[in-house]
N, C-alpha and C positions, 0 to 999 in steps of 0.2 A: 162670484168670487170677490172677496174684499182684498184687493192687492195691497192696500195700506197696511193691513195687519197680517200679511201672509207669513212672516217670520216671527210674529209676536208670540211670546210665551207668557204673557201677562196673566196672572192669577193661576198659572199652571204649577203643579208641584212636580219637581224633577229630583230624582234620586241620582246623585253623582258618586259613583264608587271609585275611589282613587283620586279624589279631588286635590290632594296635596302633591301629586306627582308632576313630572315634567310637562306632560300634556294636560293633565287634569286641572292644573292651576289656570291654564289659559282657557280651557272650556268653561270653568267656573266664572271667569270674568265675562265671557260671552253670554252665559245664561243670565247673569245679573243684568247685563246691558239690555237683554231682551225681555226683562220683567219677570223672570221666573222666581218662584220661591224654591230654594234649593236646600236639600238635606245632603250633606257631604258625609260619606262613610270612609273612615280610615282606621287602620289598626291602632294607631296612637294619635291622640288629638294634641297638637302643639298649642302652646299659649299664643293667642292672637287677638287682635282688636275685633270688637263686634262689628259685623257687617249686616246691613239691613237685608232681610229676607234670606239669610244664610244661617243654617244650623248645622252643628257637627255632632256626629254620633260615632262612638268607638265600637267597631266590630272587626274581629279578626276573621277575615273570610277564608283563611287557610285552615281554620279550626272547623272542619266539616261536621264534627260531632255536635257542636252547638249552633251551627250556621242557620238552619231552618228556623229554630226557635227565636234567634236574634232578629231575623228578617221579619218574622210574623209580629214580634213585639214592636218593631219599627212601624209596620203598617198599621197596627192597632193605635199607636200613639199619634201618628201624623196623617193617617188616612191612606187610601189607595192612590198611588201616584198617577200622574198623567204621562210621565215618561221616566225611563231609567237608562242611564248610560254607564257602562262599566269600562273604565280605562285603568284599572288596577294592574299590578304586575307582581303577584306573589311568586316567590322563588325560594329555593333552599340556599343555605350559606355557601354551598359548593357549586353554585350555578355556573361559575366560570369554567368548571371542569366538565360541563355537559356537552363535550365534543366526542367524536367517534373514538378517539384514542384514550381518553381518561375517564369517561363516564362509567358509573357503576349502575347496576340494575336497580338498586335501592333508590339512588338519586333520580334516575330516569322515572321510575314509578311514582315517587313522591311529587316530583314537579308536575307530572300529568294530573295527579290527584288535586293538588292545591291550586293549580291554575286552570286547566281545562275543566275539570269536574266542578270546581266552584263557580266558574262563569256560567256553565250550563244550568246548574242547579239553582243559582240565584235568579237567572232569567225565568226559569220555570215557576218558582215561587211567586215572583212578581206577576207573571202572565196569568197564573191561576187566580190571583186576586183582581187583576185588571179586567179580566174577561167579564166580570159582573157589570162593569161600567160600559162595556162594549165599545171602548175606544182607548187607544193608548199606543205608545211607541217605545220599543226597547232597542237600544243600540249597543252592540258589542265591538270592542276594539280588536281587530284582527291584525294582519300584516301581509305584505306582499309575499312573504315566505310561507304563508298559509296556502298559497295556490301556485307558487313557483319554486323551483329548486334554488338553492343558494349558490351564488357566484363565489366560489372559494378563492379565486384569484385575488379578491379584494383583501384577504387576510394575510397574504404572504409577507413574511418579515414584519408583522405588526404584533401587538399584544392581544389581538382579537383572533377568534377562530370560529369555525362553523359550529352549529349546534344540532345535536340529534333530537333534542326535546322540543325546541321552539317551533319548528315547522309542524310537528305532530300536534302540538297544542293549538296553534293558530289555525291549522287546517281543520281540526275538529270543531273549533269555535265557528268558523265560517260555514261549514256544512250543517252544523246544528241550527244555524240561523235559517237556512233554507227549509229544514225540516220543521222548525217551530213556526215559520211563516205559513207553511202549508196547514199545520194543525190549528193554529190560533186565528187564521184568517176569518173563519166563520164568526168569530167574536169581535171582528173589526179591529184586531190588534195588528200592528205592523212591527215586524222584527227584521232588523237590518244590521249590517256590520260595516265598519270603516277599516280599510287596510292602508295604513300609511307606508310610504317608503322609508328608507333609513333616515332617522331623525338625528340631526347634529347634536352631539352631547359630549364634547370633550374628547372625541376620537383623535388619533394621531393625524398630522397633516398628510402623511402618506396615504392613509386610508381615505380621508376626505377627498384628496385629489383623485384617487382612483374612482371613487364613487361618483364624483362630479362628472368626470369624463364619460362615464357609462350612462349618465342620465340625460335625456333630451333637453330638459330645462337647465342643465348645467349647474345644479346645486343640490345639496341635501335638503331634506324637509326641515322646516322649523316647527316647533310646537304650535305656533299660531296658525299654521296651514291646516290644522285639523279642526279648528274651531268652526269655520263656515260649514263644513260637511256635517258636523255634529248638530248645529242649530237647524240646518236644513232637514235632517232626518227626525229631529224631535218636534219640529213645528208642522203646521198644516201645509207648509210649502211642499211637503212630500206625502200628501194625503193618500196618494195612490201608488206609493212605492213600498214594496215589502219583499223580503227574501233576497235582497240585493247586497252585494259586497261592493261598496263604493271605494275605489282605489284613489288614494291621494299620494301619488308617487312621482310626480314630475315627468310622467311618461315612461318610467322604468319598464313597466309591464307591456308596453306597446312594441318593444323591439326584442 
């Protein structure tokens, strides 16, 4: 084992879906640091400075009708990737109403479709291409609420609320990872998920205080906290890790 290059992604092609997001931007910096060539997929490509070994492609992953064709075009243009990580967050405009009191069946169904279905179908398309190389890693972004119930006391008298859709989506993603790991293992493909705890992103001080008190490490997650786990699962450092949901939650799920 070459310990020096254990976390190296040099000369590896990584597809990063959602690379302009809160967590995605930090993961992109980590991938660049580790030497990867990165293709970032976003719905809209913002004007930006050119970065070495980073290319951007516009794909609306919520448009399931055209999704498979767009992903296959991407593979044809850039080649079969060595790794794929999906940290996108597709959602409807009424996402804030996806709680038990206000949600509509149409909104619930649509969010399942554009988030859960897109994640699983994208992973399948890439895995079917990657199995020819007989090596590769796919990483899906889950959540602690994909395997745990929501602590609704956190939301009391804040502008936040529980979600009926989010746990279903993330739970489905996490379990699909186990199923895909079992199926694609014979092709030497590794499929894993990362489940962050609550990420600090402008929530009220009341919410942050409650969340912090509930967490053993006494703080919310930062986007940077997910980077190390991502690099680990995409690199050869995790060469014998598959079907795992890696929790990055400050100890939240331990109590």
